C-alpha distance (Angstrom), angle and dihedral (degrees) to the residues before:
residue distance angle dihedral
X1 . . .
X2 3.72 . .
X3 3.80 133.5 .
X4 3.75 140.7 -152.3
X5 3.74 124.7 -137.9
X6 3.86 128.7 -153.5
X7 3.76 125.5 175.9
X8 3.83 119.6 -157.7
X9 3.79 108.3 -178.3
X10 3.79 107.0 -63.7
X11 3.82 95.6 -9.8
X12 3.86 124.9 85.8
X13 3.79 121.5 -160.6
X14 3.76 115.6 -158.5
X15 3.81 112.7 -171.7
X16 3.77 113.8 -163.2
X17 3.79 118.6 -148.2
X18 3.79 108.8 -165.2
X19 3.81 138.8 5.3
X20 3.79 124.2 -22.8
X21 3.85 107.4 -141.7
X22 3.84 137.8 130.6
X23 3.80 90.0 -74.8
X24 3.80 93.9 57.7
X25 3.84 96.4 33.2
X26 3.87 95.7 88.9
X27 3.81 91.7 51.8
X28 3.80 92.6 50.3
X29 3.77 92.1 45.8
X30 3.75 90.8 51.1
X31 3.79 91.2 50.9
X32 3.79 91.5 53.3
X33 3.84 93.0 43.6
X34 3.76 91.5 49.2
X35 3.80 95.7 58.9
X36 3.80 118.5 117.4
X37 3.79 116.6 -93.4
X38 3.83 90.3 -115.0
X39 3.83 90.3 68.0
X40 3.76 107.0 100.6
X41 3.85 98.2 166.4
X42 3.79 128.3 49.9
X43 3.79 118.0 -164.3
X44 3.87 116.5 -168.6
X45 3.77 109.2 -156.5
X46 3.82 107.0 -158.2
X47 3.81 101.4 176.0
X48 3.83 90.2 119.4
X49 3.80 95.5 38.8
X50 3.82 102.4 91.6
X51 3.81 95.3 169.1
X52 3.79 131.6 42.4
X53 3.84 126.1 171.2
X54 3.78 128.2 -167.6
X55 3.82 88.0 -68.8
X56 3.83 86.5 73.9
X57 3.80 89.8 57.3
X58 3.81 89.0 54.3
X59 3.80 90.6 49.2
X60 3.79 94.0 50.6
X61 3.76 102.5 35.9
X62 3.79 106.8 39.4
X63 3.80 106.5 122.2
X64 2.89 116.8 -147.5
X65 3.75 96.0 20.5
X66 3.81 116.1 -115.6
X67 3.79 91.4 -118.3
X68 3.77 134.4 19.7
X69 3.80 132.7 13.4
X70 3.80 124.5 -40.4
X71 3.88 112.8 -97.0
X72 3.78 136.8 -179.0
X73 3.78 102.4 -96.5
X74 3.77 126.1 -158.9
X75 3.81 135.3 169.1
X76 3.76 127.0 -143.1
X77 3.81 139.0 -174.4
X78 3.75 97.2 20.8
X79 3.84 118.2 -170.2
X80 3.79 115.1 -136.9
X81 3.77 100.4 -97.7
X82 3.82 96.3 52.4
X83 3.79 89.4 45.6
X84 3.82 92.0 51.9
X85 3.87 88.6 49.9
X86 3.84 90.6 51.9
X87 3.81 91.4 47.3
X88 3.73 91.9 49.3
X89 3.83 90.3 49.3
X90 3.82 89.7 52.3
X91 3.81 91.0 48.6
X92 3.82 89.6 53.4
X93 3.79 93.3 42.9
X94 3.87 110.0 26.1
X95 3.86 89.2 -173.7
X96 3.79 90.5 75.9
X97 3.82 110.1 108.5
X98 3.78 102.2 -135.7
X99 3.78 94.9 160.2
X100 3.87 90.4 61.7
X101 3.79 92.7 42.5
X102 3.81 95.3 46.8
X103 3.76 107.4 34.8
X104 3.83 96.4 158.3
X105 3.85 93.5 50.8
X106 3.83 111.1 98.4
X107 3.81 112.4 -108.8
X108 3.82 91.4 -123.8
X109 3.76 90.1 61.2
X110 3.81 90.4 50.1
X111 3.88 90.3 51.1
X112 3.84 93.0 46.2
X113 3.79 92.9 -115.2
């Protein structure tokens, strides 16, 4: 796994290339924690992350984050398996705010329609 980072003003885009699991979680956490203080929005682009285990849930739903400032976090370009994992997590815990986390995912997909 590796990632690319791009900062546009106050938004940071982290694109993950490879699996998100407990082996890669510390690297991704460190990338998010190392963002400049001016970054108020973090966008995880997962178009090239075809697999995510429960470590991805920890990465996306830790509030407050383990390190660094709290930021608005969103996810874009989800592959089918990570999306299924997030939907299952929301089914088990309806309090999860998937609509805020996944703004570019059609509402029907979030509702399982």
